[in-house]
C-alpha positions in Angstrom: -16.1 47.5 25.7 -19.4 46.5 25.1 -21.1 48.8 22.8 -25.1 49.4 23.2 -27.0 48.2 20.7 -29.2 50.6 19.0 -31.3 51.0 16.3 -34.8 51.6 15.0 -37.8 49.0 14.9 -37.1 49.2 11.0 -33.8 47.8 11.5 -34.7 45.3 14.1 -37.3 43.9 11.5 -35.0 44.2 8.6 -32.2 42.1 11.0 -34.8 39.6 12.1 -35.6 39.0 8.3 -32.3 38.3 7.6 -32.3 36.1 10.7 -34.6 33.9 9.3 -33.3 33.7 6.0 -29.7 32.6 7.8 -31.5 30.1 9.9 -33.6 28.4 6.9 -30.1 28.0 5.2 -28.9 26.0 8.3 -30.5 22.8 7.7 -30.0 22.8 3.8 -26.2 23.9 3.7 -23.5 21.9 4.8 -21.0 23.7 6.5 -17.9 22.7 5.1 -15.0 24.3 2.5 -11.6 24.8 2.1 -9.2 26.8 4.9 -5.5 27.7 5.3 -4.3 26.3 8.7 -1.3 26.8 10.2 0.7 24.3 12.0 4.2 22.9 11.9 7.3 24.0 13.6 7.7 26.7 10.6 3.9 27.8 11.2 3.3 27.4 7.8 0.1 27.3 6.3 -1.3 24.1 4.8 -4.5 24.2 2.6 -7.3 21.9 4.1 -10.9 20.8 3.5 -12.7 21.2 6.7 -16.3 19.9 7.3 -18.6 20.2 10.0 -20.1 17.1 12.2 -23.2 18.1 13.9 -23.6 15.0 15.8 -20.3 15.5 17.8 -19.7 19.3 17.3 -16.6 18.7 15.7 -14.5 20.0 13.0 -12.5 17.7 10.9 -9.9 18.6 8.6 -8.8 16.2 5.4 -6.0 17.0 2.9 -8.9 17.1 0.3 -12.6 17.1 0.0 -12.3 13.4 -1.4 -10.3 11.9 1.7 -11.8 9.7 3.5 -9.4 9.9 6.8 -9.6 13.1 8.6 -6.0 14.4 9.6 -7.6 15.7 12.9 -10.6 17.5 14.7 -11.4 20.6 16.4 -13.5 20.1 19.2 -16.0 23.1 19.3 -18.5 22.2 22.4 -16.1 24.0 24.7 -14.3 26.2 22.2 -14.4 30.1 21.6 -13.6 32.2 18.6 -12.1 35.5 17.7 -9.6 37.1 15.4 -6.7 39.2 15.0 -7.4 42.8 13.7 -3.8 43.2 12.3 -3.5 40.0 11.1 -3.5 38.6 7.3 -6.9 39.1 5.8 -9.4 35.9 6.3 -7.4 34.8 9.7 -9.4 33.7 12.5 -8.6 31.4 16.0 -10.4 28.8 17.4 -9.3 28.7 21.0 -9.9 25.1 23.0 -8.9 23.8 26.3 -6.1 22.0 24.5 -4.8 24.5 22.1 -5.4 26.8 19.7 -6.1 26.7 16.0 -5.2 29.1 13.4 -7.2 29.3 9.9 -7.5 31.5 7.0 -10.5 31.9 5.0 -10.2 33.3 1.5 -11.5 36.6 2.2 -13.2 38.7 4.8 -17.0 37.3 3.9 -15.8 34.1 4.2 -14.2 34.4 7.9 -17.1 36.1 9.2 -19.7 33.6 7.7 -17.4 30.6 9.4 -17.1 32.5 12.8 -20.8 33.1 12.8 -21.9 29.8 11.8 -19.5 27.9 13.7 -21.1 30.1 17.1 -24.6 28.9 15.9 -23.7 25.2 15.5 -22.0 25.4 18.9 -25.3 27.0 20.6 -27.4 24.5 19.0 -25.3 21.4 20.1 -25.5 22.9 23.7 -29.1 23.5 23.6 -29.9 20.0 22.7 -27.3 18.3 25.0 -29.3 20.3 28.1 -33.2 19.4 26.7 -34.5 16.7 28.3 -36.4 15.6 25.5 -35.3 13.6 22.6 -33.2 14.6 20.0 -34.5 17.7 18.1 -35.5 17.5 14.8 -33.5 19.6 11.9 -36.7 21.8 12.4 -36.3 22.4 16.2 -32.6 23.4 15.3 -33.8 26.2 12.8 -36.3 27.3 15.8 -33.1 27.4 18.1 -30.8 29.0 15.9 -33.8 31.7 15.0 -34.2 32.3 18.4 -30.6 33.1 19.3 -30.5 35.4 16.6 -33.6 37.1 18.0 -32.7 36.7 21.8 -29.3 38.7 20.7 -29.4 42.5 21.3 -29.7 44.2 17.8 -27.9 40.5 16.9 -24.7 42.6 17.7 -23.2 41.9 14.4 -25.3 41.4 10.8 -25.7 38.1 9.8 -23.4 37.2 7.3 -25.0 35.5 3.7 -23.0 32.2 2.4 -20.1 33.6 0.1 -20.9 31.8 -3.3 -18.4 29.2 -4.0 -16.2 29.2 -1.0 -18.5 27.5 1.6 -20.6 24.0 0.9 -20.3 21.1 -1.1 -19.6 22.8 -3.9 -16.6 24.5 -2.9 -15.2 20.7 -3.2 -14.8 21.7 -6.9 -12.0 24.0 -6.3 -8.7 23.3 -7.5 -6.4 21.8 -4.8 -3.6 24.6 -4.4 -0.1 23.0 -4.5 3.4 24.5 -3.6 7.0 23.5 -3.5 6.5 20.8 -0.9 3.8 18.9 -3.2 6.1 19.6 -6.2 8.6 17.5 -4.1 6.4 14.7 -3.1 5.5 14.5 -6.6 8.8 13.5 -7.8 9.2 11.4 -5.3 6.4 9.8 -6.3 8.1 9.2 -10.2 11.2 8.4 -8.6 9.5 5.3 -6.7 7.4 4.5 -9.9 10.9 4.3 -12.1 12.4 2.2 -9.1 9.8 -0.3 -9.4 9.6 -0.4 -13.1 13.3 -1.2 -12.9 12.8 -3.7 -10.2 9.9 -5.6 -12.6 12.7 -5.6 -15.6 15.4 -7.0 -13.7 12.9 -9.8 -12.3 11.7 -10.8 -15.9 15.2 -10.7 -16.8 16.6 -13.4 -14.2 12.9 -15.1 -14.8 14.2 -15.9 -18.8 15.3 -19.5 -19.3 17.3 -19.3 -21.8 20.3 -16.9 -23.1 18.6 -16.1 -26.5 15.4 -15.2 -24.5 17.5 -12.5 -22.4 20.1 -11.5 -25.3 16.3 -11.0 -26.9 15.3 -8.6 -23.8 18.4 -6.7 -24.0 18.0 -5.8 -27.3 14.5 -4.8 -26.7 15.7 -2.6 -24.1 18.1 -1.1 -25.9 15.9 -0.3 -28.9 13.5 1.4 -26.5 16.5 3.4 -24.9 17.3 4.4 -28.2 14.2 5.8 -29.2 13.5 7.5 -25.9 16.9 9.3 -26.3 15.7 10.3 -29.6 12.6 11.9 -28.2 14.3 13.8 -25.5 16.7 15.2 -27.7 13.8 16.3 -29.8 12.0 17.8 -27.0 15.3 19.3 -25.4 15.8 21.4 -28.9 11.7 22.6 -28.7 12.5 23.8 -24.9 15.5 25.3 -25.9 13.6 27.3 -28.6 10.7 27.9 -26.0 13.0 29.6 -23.4 14.7 32.0 -26.0 11.0 33.2 -27.5 10.2 33.3 -23.5 13.1 35.4 -22.7 12.7 37.5 -25.5 9.2 38.1 -24.7 10.2 38.8 -21.0 12.6 41.6 -22.2 9.9 43.2 -24.4 7.3 42.7 -21.5 9.8 44.7 -19.3 10.3 47.1 -21.7 7.0 47.9 -22.1 6.5 47.9 -18.2 9.3 50.2 -18.0 7.8 52.4 -20.4 4.2 52.2 -18.4 6.1 53.2 -15.5 7.6 56.2 -16.9 4.3 57.1 -18.3 2.5 56.9 -15.2 5.0 58.7 -13.1 4.7 61.6 -15.8 0.9 61.4 -15.8 1.2 61.6 -11.8 3.4 64.7 -11.7 1.0 66.5 -14.0 -1.7 65.5 -12.0 0.1 67.0 -9.1 1.2 70.2 -10.9 -2.5 70.5 -11.9 -3.7 70.2 -8.5 -1.2 72.8 -7.0 -2.2 75.2 -9.4 -5.6 74.7 -9.2 -5.6 75.1 -5.5 -3.2 78.2 -6.0 -6.0 80.1 -8.0 -8.8 79.0 -5.9 -6.4 80.6 -3.0 -5.9 83.3 -4.8 -9.1 84.2 -5.7 -10.3 83.6 -2.1 -7.3 85.3 -0.5 -5.0 87.4 -3.2 -3.0 88.4 -0.6 -2.2 85.1 0.9 1.5 83.7 0.2 1.4 81.2 -2.2 4.5 79.0 -0.8 2.9 78.8 2.6 -0.3 78.0 0.8 1.8 75.1 -1.0 3.0 73.7 2.2 -0.3 73.4 3.8 -1.9 72.0 0.4 0.8 69.2 1.0 -0.2 69.1 4.7 -3.8 68.6 4.3 -3.5 65.9 1.9 -1.3 64.5 4.2 -3.6 64.7 7.1 -6.7 63.5 4.3 -4.4 59.9 3.7 -4.1 59.4 7.7 -7.8 60.4 8.3 -8.8 57.8 5.5 -6.5 55.2 7.3 -7.9 55.8 10.5 -11.4 55.8 9.4 -10.7 52.2 8.0 -9.1 51.4 11.1 -12.2 52.3 12.9 -14.8 50.4 10.7 -12.4 47.3 11.4 -12.2 47.8 14.9 -16.2 48.5 15.0 -16.4 44.9 13.0 -14.3 43.0 15.5 -16.0 44.6 18.5 -19.3 43.7 17.0 -18.3 40.1 16.8 -16.6 39.9 20.0 -19.6 41.6 21.5 -21.6 38.5 20.3 -19.1 35.9 21.4 -19.1 37.4 24.9 -23.0 37.1 24.9 -23.2 33.9 23.3 -20.6 32.5 25.9 -22.4 34.1 28.9 -25.5 32.5 27.5 -23.7 28.8 27.5 -22.6 29.4 31.1 -25.7 30.7 32.5 -27.3 27.2 30.9 -24.3 25.1 32.2 -24.7 26.8 35.3 -28.4 25.8 36.0 -27.9 22.5 34.4 -25.2 22.0 37.0 -27.0 23.1 40.1 -30.1 20.8 38.8 -28.0 17.9 38.6 -26.2 18.8 42.2 -29.9 18.7 43.6 -31.0 15.6 42.0 -28.0 13.9 42.7 -28.6 15.1 46.6 -32.3 13.8 46.8 -31.2 10.7 45.1 -28.0 10.0 47.7 -30.2 11.0 50.3 -32.7 8.9 49.5 -30.0 5.7 49.4 -28.9 6.6 52.9 -32.4 6.7 54.1 -32.8 3.1 52.5 -29.5 2.0 54.0 -30.3 3.6 57.2 -33.7 1.5 57.1 -32.0 -1.8 56.0 -29.7 -1.3 59.1 -32.7 -0.4 61.6 -34.3 -3.8 60.3 -30.7 -5.4 61.3 -30.6 -4.0 64.7 -34.3 -5.1 65.1 -33.3 -8.7 64.4 -30.4 -8.6 66.4 -32.4 -8.2 69.6 -34.6 -10.7 68.8 -34.6 -13.5 71.0 -36.9 -15.7 69.0 -34.7 -16.3 65.9 -32.6 -19.7 65.6 -28.7 -19.9 65.7 -28.5 -20.1 62.2 -30.7 -17.2 61.4 -28.8 -15.4 64.3 -25.5 -16.0 62.5 -26.7 -15.0 59.7 -27.6 -11.5 60.8 -24.6 -11.3 63.0 -23.0 -11.8 59.6 -24.6 -9.2 57.7 -24.2 -6.8 60.9 -20.5 -7.2 60.0 -20.5 -7.0 56.5 -22.3 -3.7 56.8 -19.8 -2.2 59.7 -16.8 -3.0 57.4 -18.0 -0.4 55.4 -15.8 2.7 55.7 -17.9 5.2 57.5 -15.8 7.9 56.1 -17.2 7.1 52.4 -20.5 7.6 53.6 -19.9 10.9 55.2 -19.0 13.4 52.8 -20.9 16.5 53.4 -20.1 18.0 50.3 -16.4 17.5 51.2 -14.7 14.4 53.3 -15.1 16.1 56.7 -14.6 14.2 60.2 -15.3 18.0 61.8 -17.4 20.5 61.9 -16.6 24.6 61.3 -16.1 25.0 65.1 -14.5 21.8 65.6 -17.0 19.2 66.9 -16.8 15.7 65.3 -19.9 15.1 62.6 -20.7 11.8 63.9 -20.1 10.6 67.3 -17.7 7.4 68.1 -19.3 5.0 70.4 -16.9 2.6 72.1 -19.1 -0.2 73.0 -19.3 -2.8 70.3 -23.1 -3.0 70.4 -23.3 1.0 69.6 -21.2 0.6 66.3 -24.5 -0.3 64.3 -26.2 2.3 65.9 -23.5 4.9 65.2 -23.7 4.0 61.2 -27.1 4.2 61.3 -27.0 7.8 63.0 -24.7 8.7 60.3 -26.6 7.9 57.4 -29.6 9.6 58.9 -27.3 12.9 59.3 -26.0 12.4 55.9 -29.5 12.4 54.6 -31.0 15.3 56.9 -27.9 17.3 55.8 -28.6 16.8 52.0 -32.5 17.2 52.2 -31.8 20.7 54.0 -28.7 22.1 52.8 -30.2 23.0 49.4 -33.7 24.6 50.8 -34.0 25.2 54.6 -30.0 26.4 54.9 -30.4 28.8 51.9 -33.6 30.0 53.2 -32.5 30.9 56.7 -29.1 32.5 55.1 -31.4 34.5 52.8 -33.6 36.0 55.3 -30.8 36.8 57.7 -29.1 38.4 54.8 -32.0 40.4 54.3 -32.5 41.6 58.2 -28.8 42.6 58.9 -28.1 43.9 55.4 -26.8 47.4 55.7 -27.2 47.3 59.6 -24.0 47.9 61.9 -23.7 45.5 65.2 -25.3 48.5 67.4 -28.3 49.1 65.0 -29.6 45.7 66.1 -32.8 45.6 68.1 -34.9 43.3 70.1 -38.2 42.7 67.7 -40.6 39.8 67.3 -38.9 39.1 63.5 -35.6 38.7 65.3 -37.1 36.2 67.6 -38.4 34.0 65.2 -35.1 34.0 62.8 -33.0 33.2 66.2 -35.0 30.3 66.8 -34.7 29.0 63.6 -30.7 29.3 63.8 -28.1 31.8 63.1 -25.9 30.9 59.8 -22.0 30.5 60.7 -21.5 33.4 58.7 -23.4 35.9 61.4 -23.5 33.8 64.9 -20.5 35.9 66.0 -21.7 38.8 65.1 -25.2 38.3 66.5 -24.0 36.5 69.6 -21.5 39.3 70.6 -24.7 41.8 70.5 -26.9 39.7 72.7 -24.2 39.3 74.8 -23.5 42.8 75.2 -27.2 43.9 75.4 -27.5 41.4 78.8 -24.2 43.0 80.5 -24.3 46.4 79.2 -24.7 48.3 82.6 -22.1 46.1 84.2 -19.4 46.7 80.9 -20.0 50.2 81.2 -19.4 50.5 84.8 -16.5 48.4 84.8 -14.8 48.8 81.2 -11.5 47.0 81.5 -12.7 44.7 84.1 -11.5 41.6 82.1 -8.3 42.8 81.8 -8.0 43.7 85.6 -8.9 40.1 86.7 -6.4 38.5 84.1 -4.0 40.5 86.1 -4.9 39.4 89.5 -4.9 36.0 88.2 -1.3 36.0 87.3 -0.7 37.7 90.5 -2.8 35.9 93.3 -3.7 32.0 93.4 -7.1 31.8 93.2 -8.5 28.8 95.7 -10.2 27.2 92.7 -7.5 27.7 90.4 -6.5 23.6 90.9 -10.0 22.4 90.6 -10.1 24.5 87.3 -6.9 23.1 85.8 -8.1 19.4 86.6 -11.3 20.2 84.7 -9.8 21.8 81.6 -8.6 18.6 80.4 -12.0 17.0 80.8 -13.4 19.6 78.7 -15.0 18.8 75.0 -12.7 16.3 74.7 -13.8 15.3 71.8 -13.4 18.7 69.8 -10.9 19.3 67.8 -9.6 22.4 69.4 -9.6 21.2 73.2 -8.3 17.4 72.2 -4.7 18.2 72.7 -3.2 19.0 76.2 -0.9 21.9 74.5 -4.0 23.4 72.4 -3.8 27.6 72.8 -7.6 27.0 73.6 -7.4 25.3 76.9 -4.9 28.2 77.9 -7.5 30.6 76.6 -10.2 28.6 78.5 -7.9 28.7 81.7 -8.0 32.5 81.8 -11.5 33.1 81.6 -12.6 30.6 84.3 -9.9 32.3 86.8 -10.9 35.9 85.6 -15.0 34.6 85.9 -14.2 33.2 89.6 -12.3 36.5 90.7 -15.5 38.4 89.4 -18.3 36.1 90.9 -17.0 35.1 94.6 -20.6 33.7 95.4 -20.5 31.2 92.5 -16.2 31.1 92.0 -16.0 28.0 90.0 -18.8 25.2 89.5 -18.3 22.1 87.6 -20.2 22.7 84.2 -19.1 26.1 84.0 -16.0 24.9 81.7 -18.3 23.6 79.2 -19.9 26.8 79.1 -17.0 28.9 78.7 -15.7 26.6 76.2 -18.6 27.1 73.7 -18.5 30.5 73.8 -14.8 30.5 73.3 -15.7 28.5 70.0 -18.3 30.7 68.5 -16.9 34.4 69.8 -13.2 33.8 69.4 -12.1 36.2 71.6 -11.5 35.7 75.6 -13.0 39.0 76.8 -16.2 37.6 74.6 -16.4 34.5 76.1 -15.8 35.8 79.5 -18.7 38.7 79.0 -21.2 35.4 77.6 -20.2 33.6 80.8 -21.1 36.4 83.0 -24.3 36.9 81.1 -25.5 33.1 81.1 -24.9 32.6 85.1 -25.5 36.2 86.4 -28.3 37.2 83.7 -29.9 34.3 82.1 -29.9 31.4 84.7 -31.9 31.9 88.3 -29.8 32.8 91.3 -28.4 29.9 93.0 -28.3 27.7 89.9 -24.1 27.3 89.9 -24.1 28.1 94.4 -23.1 24.9 96.3 -26.6 24.3 97.3 -27.6 24.5 93.5 -31.2 25.1 94.7 -32.1 26.9 91.5 -30.9 23.9 89.6 -33.1 21.6 91.8 -36.3 23.7 91.5 -36.1 23.7 87.8 -36.1 19.7 87.8 -39.0 19.8 89.8 -40.6 22.0 87.4 -39.5 20.3 84.6 -41.4 17.2 85.9 -44.9 19.0 86.4 -44.3 20.2 82.7 -43.5 17.1 81.5 -46.2 15.6 83.3 -48.8 18.1 81.5 -47.4 17.6 77.8 -46.2 14.1 78.0 -48.8 12.2 80.3 -48.2 8.7 78.6 -44.7 8.7 78.7 -44.3 9.9 82.5 -46.8 7.1 83.1 -44.0 4.7 81.5 -40.9 5.8 83.2 -43.1 5.9 86.8 -44.2 2.2 85.8 -40.4 1.3 85.9 -39.2 3.9 88.3 -37.3 6.2 86.0 -36.1 9.2 87.6 -35.6 11.8 84.3 -33.8 14.4 86.6 -30.6 12.0 86.6 -30.5 12.5 83.3 -31.9 16.4 82.8 -30.0 17.9 85.6 -26.9 17.7 83.4 -28.7 19.1 80.2 -29.8 22.3 82.4 -26.7 22.9 84.4 -24.5 23.2 81.1 -27.3 24.2 78.4 -27.5 20.6 76.6 -23.4 21.0 75.7 -22.0 17.5 74.8 -25.2 15.9 75.0 -26.7 17.2 71.5 -24.9 17.0 68.0 -23.3 20.3 67.6 -25.6 21.9 64.6 -28.8 21.5 66.7 -26.7 22.6 70.0 -26.0 26.0 68.5 -29.2 26.4 67.5 -30.6 26.0 71.4 -27.6 28.3 72.2 -29.0 30.9 69.3 -32.6 30.9 71.0 -31.3 30.5 74.6 -29.1 33.8 75.1 -31.8 35.8 73.3 -34.7 34.5 75.5 -33.3 32.5 78.7 -34.2 29.4 80.4 -37.4 28.7 79.1 -35.4 27.7 75.7 -34.0 25.0 77.6 -37.3 23.6 79.2 -38.6 23.7 75.7 -36.0 21.9 73.9 -36.1 19.2 76.8 -39.7 18.3 76.4 -38.8 18.6 72.4 -36.4 15.9 73.2 -38.5 13.1 74.8 -41.5 13.9 72.4 -39.6 13.4 69.6 -38.3 9.8 70.9 -41.3 9.0 72.7 -42.5 6.1 70.9 -38.8 4.7 70.9 -38.9 5.2 74.9 -42.3 3.6 75.2 -41.0 0.5 73.9 -38.3 -0.3 76.4 -40.1 -2.2 79.4 -36.7 -2.7 81.4 -35.6 0.2 83.6 -31.7 -0.4 83.0 -32.2 -0.2 79.1 -34.4 2.7 79.7 -31.3 4.6 82.0 -28.9 2.9 79.1 -31.2 4.9 76.2 -31.5 7.9 77.9 -28.1 8.3 78.3 -27.1 8.4 74.5 -30.6 8.9 72.6 -30.3 12.8 72.4 -27.1 12.4 70.2 -29.2 10.0 67.8 -31.2 13.0 67.2 -30.5 14.3 63.8 -33.5 16.2 62.3 -33.3 19.8 63.4 -36.4 21.1 61.8 -38.9 18.7 63.6 -36.8 18.8 66.7 -37.5 23.2 66.5 -40.7 22.6 65.0 -41.8 20.4 68.4 -40.0 22.8 70.9 -42.0 26.0 69.7 -45.3 24.6 67.6 -45.9 21.5 69.0 -45.6 22.4 72.5 -47.5 25.6 72.9 -48.6 27.4 75.1 -45.7 27.7 77.0 -46.0 30.8 79.1 -43.4 32.4 80.9 -45.2 33.8 83.8 -46.5 30.1 84.8 -43.0 28.7 84.4 -41.5 31.7 87.0 -44.9 30.9 89.7 -43.8 27.2 89.5 -40.1 28.2 90.1 -40.8 30.4 92.9 -43.1 28.0 94.6 -40.7 25.2 94.2 -37.8 27.3 95.3 -39.8 28.2 98.6 -40.5 24.8 99.0 -36.5 23.6 98.7 -35.6 26.5 100.9 -38.0 25.3 103.5 -36.4 22.1 102.9 -32.9 23.2 103.5 -33.8 25.0 106.4 -35.6 22.0 108.0 -32.2 19.9 106.9 -30.0 22.3 108.7 -31.9 22.1 111.4 -31.8 18.7 111.9 -28.1 18.8 111.1 -27.5 21.5 114.0 -29.7 19.3 116.6 -27.7 16.2 115.3 -24.3 17.6 116.3 -25.6 18.9 119.3 -26.5 15.8 120.6 -23.2 14.4 118.9 -21.2 16.8 121.2 -23.2 16.0 124.5 -22.8 12.4 123.9 -18.9 12.8 123.1 -18.7 14.7 126.6 -20.9 12.1 128.8 -18.3 9.2 127.0 -15.4 11.2 128.1 -16.8 11.7 131.8 -17.4 8.1 131.8 -13.7 7.2 130.6 -12.1 9.4 133.2 -14.8 7.8 136.3 -13.7 4.0 135.1 -9.8 5.4 135.0 -10.3 6.8 138.8 -12.0 3.4 140.0 -8.8 1.8 138.4 -6.5 4.0 140.6 
């Protein structure tokens, strides 16, 4: 449990003063000293010299302070510090990602000093790495250390002063502790020296020239050996004498210790007797009738409880100290994590902008190559060079460019992120489009998407799906798109709002229609079955003939065909239902979405055999296009281009398979709420988005080819949305209805005229056949 810091103003000022004095020592005192390090298979303690390296934030350890080569190092940059409560005095742990180092200081104060200083040096190093400026001076480091001490609430743990003689350069003068292993090493060194002397003597003996010289060397060696034996014998006698005197002295000391122990026991017994008698006297004075034996027992129990209480108090103090240190460690680690997280976010944003800039530059480079490829004035050598450059650019793996924060080929709904162009000439355009999509994704994901998600989270926070209601705020949010996390929920609410009356009258309609489809074949079932495998062929969920999504789509379309006999089934409904199924992920919800589109959102006769509603909208669209984009309309009329050949399919299927998936879903977000006016806005926005590119084409065939695929080259959804709902204003719905009614009346009149002509033609054809038959019969009579 983290303790809440509390204290008065005086205490805070005192802590600040202590922190200032500690910070002043940081730059002047080198963090070094002797510590015990636990290691080896036997977990033995080894006495090592530790010193802190500021530049690398590492703690090096040596055998002694005089050694030049370290035995190892401890990486402190990502380390955490703690100490066991029940361990040996002075023990603390340094835990790195690789291992745990167990160290032991001389006492508790030295341990706490090491821990605090290591915490402070770790903070300074991380703060120094995150700084954008040059390396800070020692004065800056001292200020950073003081800032850490000041920002830590109540400092959690009071600053520990430097233990004299145990830490710092003066600690290097401490004697190095020895152990039996060191003595063994010393003996081995002596044996090695003796062996080397013997080897040297043998070499000299063999190097002597004559027998006389070798004899003299042997005599000299014997004389030295005799002298050494005499000295050894004398030292043995002295040693025996000293050992006898030492034994006598040890025996005397033992006797004295036994005597002292006996006296202390007697003294302790007398003290206990005195204490008992004093307590009995006090008890008798307080209560003369009190039983003495009972009082003796209670006195003894009280003494035991007092001892236990003192022990518990010591434990509490130890736990408090440990808790304060752990609080400070948790606080500092949290600060370090926050700084690292902010730094990581900043670097990710910077990398995203750099990568987006790189994609834009590469896209421009490929665009220049594409224009050079279309330039007919180049020489043959220049065309070969351009062709080589294009081939080199296309040989790069497109998947290595399109990563979208992770290597993905499909989005969350199964749509391909970048379309595949089978035509060889379109592969360069595909690469350019991929780079543009990547660039726009990187630039919008950090600001745009997060802003939209935050606004939707705030709007939907605490609301149930039934609490949503139409409002200007919701209209604006829908125009800028629904985040994937909320799209299914909001779509279900919008569909339920549009079809509420029909659903309330027929609550189990979808189940009844599915049952009817199983028992009775529908006339349109064969056409539905044929269109299933043509539906969203590039989508991950519909590309396989055995996909469960195809079976679900089949049931939805059959149910709708039974529900609406006027329409039954029309080509295009399969795409509408498929998209609804992908987003709503439920057959019944997709069915009601299709009902909402055909029966409520679209005008009448939009999907009937005559397609009157669709034809009327094409004429209305041409009028709006002439008003909003007069230059483009004049250019298209000049080359006899009829845009309805392209836009008719847009209106029928609401841009399904015509726009990239992210833009398509934004169009549907607004369309389900506002209706067909959204289709007009986006259709005009698409032509305005690419108006300059279309005006540069002066061949009708090339214009038709460009219009067939240009919608999939639109990558900036925010720009397109801004054109649709801002640049094209005013766009009143009343004007749209009036023009639609006018053209619908004209089409109905034309249809009646056409039917009249068909009837007249049929009547004339019948009469002509009768005359021909009569003529044939008369000719037969003449033959007879």
